[in-house]
Residue, then its C-alpha position, 0 to 999 in steps of 0.5 A: m499500499k505504501g508503494i502504491l500511495r508513493f506511485i500515486g504521489s510520483r504522478r500527482v501533475t498527471l492527475l493534476w493536469g486530467i483533473l484540470c482538462a475535465a474541469v474545463f470541459a464541464a466548465v465549456f459545455a455549461l457555458y454553452g448550456i450542453d446537458l452535462r450528463v453528455i460529458w459523464y460517459p466519455l470521462l468514465l471510459c477516460a478513468v477507466l483507460t487511465a486506471g489500466f495505463f497507471l496499473r501497468e505502470l505500476m507493475r513496471e516500476r515494482k519490478k524495476h524497483r526489484e531488480l534494483i535491489l537485486l542490484g544494490d547486493m551486488e559487488g560491481i556494476d556494469r551496464e548490462s546489469l542496469p534496467e534499460p532506461e525509459s526517459r533521458t533523466e534515467e540515462d543521465y542517472q546511470e551514466i552517473l552511477l557508471n562513472m562513480q561506480e568505476k572511480l570506486q573502483k580505481e580507488k579500491e585498486r589504489q588503496n590494495e596496491s598502497r596496503k600491499d606496499m605497507e604488508d611488504y616494507y613491514a615484512m621487510w622491517v621485521h625481517q631486518i630487525k629480526a637479524p640484529i636482535a639475534v646478533m644480540n642475543v647470541l652475545l648476551q648467551q656468551e656471558d649468563t648473568a642476571a642482567n644478560r637474562e633480562l637483556r634477553g627477555e626485553l629483546f624477546r619482547v622487541e621481537q614479539y612487538a615487531d611481528m605484533a607490527l607485521g600481523y596488524a598490517r597483514l589483518g587489515s587485508g582480509a583473508s587473502d593469506l589464509v590457508i585453511r587445512e587440518y592441523e595437528l593441534d598439538g604441534i602448534i600448542r608446543r612450537a609456541v611453548r618453546k618459543y616462551a619457554g626462556q620467559f617462564i623460566r625466567k619468571k619461574i611460572r609453572l608451565v601445565y600442558e599435557g598434550t592432545d591428540v586433537t586436529v583442528l581445521t584452521d591456519e596455522k600461522w595464525l592460530s599460532f599468532i593468536l596463542e602466542q598473544l594468550l601466552s605473552n600476556a599470560v606471562k606478562y600479568t602472573a607473577e608467582g604461580s602457573v600458566t596451563i594450556r589444556v584442550d577439551a574434547r569440544k576443540r576448546l583451547t583454554v590457557t588460563d593463568t594465575g595472574i592479577g585477572i581482569a576488572p569485571e568492568d573491563l570484560p566486555r572491552i578488552f577486545e576493543k582496538g586500543y584499549t588498556g583497562y585499569n591493568g593496562r594503564l598500571d603498566k605504562k607500556s601496554t598498547g591495548i592492541g595485543l587482544y584486538l588482534c587476537r579477537t580479529a584473527a579468530e574472526r578471520l579463521g571463523h573461530k570464537l574467542s571468549v574470556e572469564s577472569e577474577p581479579g587477584r585469581g588469574s583469567s582464562f582464554t578460550i579459543d573454540l577451534d569446532s567452529y569455522p565457516y571454511q572448509a579444508e584445502 
């Protein structure tokens, strides 16, 4: 009904013109003394013909409306997909639309090229910065002192932040670099644990992991990235106690620590970009990027990332690996 009223409103000038013409005929007939009953029959015929014409136009407009709705869901629009223009005005609007489409496509290509250049730069930068980091690690390992162990720990954090910068750049480019297939989860977990073994030893934190025979459909690189970020936070905010990694029968991977926990008011926002919360404000070096990248990467993989925490008792981050929208290659 709303569409019909809108259609009538768009034709109001034509309707008013028809009514005005009928009124002129009636006035002329009255001035010449002609019986007005003579005009009713032709007016009735005109009204029927006009109603048929309007009904035909209404059906054509509804069809065109449905076609345009379908076009709105399309990725791109070309001249062949547009309805045939019925007037010069419609043709002009279609030309404007196609010109805008062409400009948007060129801008999208330019942005993609710019993002690719940025990713290449970050990849080169990370590769180059890891060389002096490796050299410094070798030099610091020549003498096992407390100061050197602390320096190695800080160098590890530098390397981690470099990897985070590369991950931040790549996550903005979509899921084009995903390699989805079946992986043995135990191997992914153990590689992440070995990478952070020095940090656990340095802070004297016990790591509990009993192994798993679960296989998951995921991307190895990005799942490793998420797990490493969770282990990094666990080590960072746990002064003493343990970090436990477990996998249940429902393919849920959980990293639990006995650290300072997360304030209840911060829990709904910890995955927001740049949000540091109370703990982050205590730690002036917190950026609020790590958990944001974890949530973004998990969403790209189709996994669900959730958290439970109690201040002073620790936190548990769970990755539901049984949820994914992809198929194995």
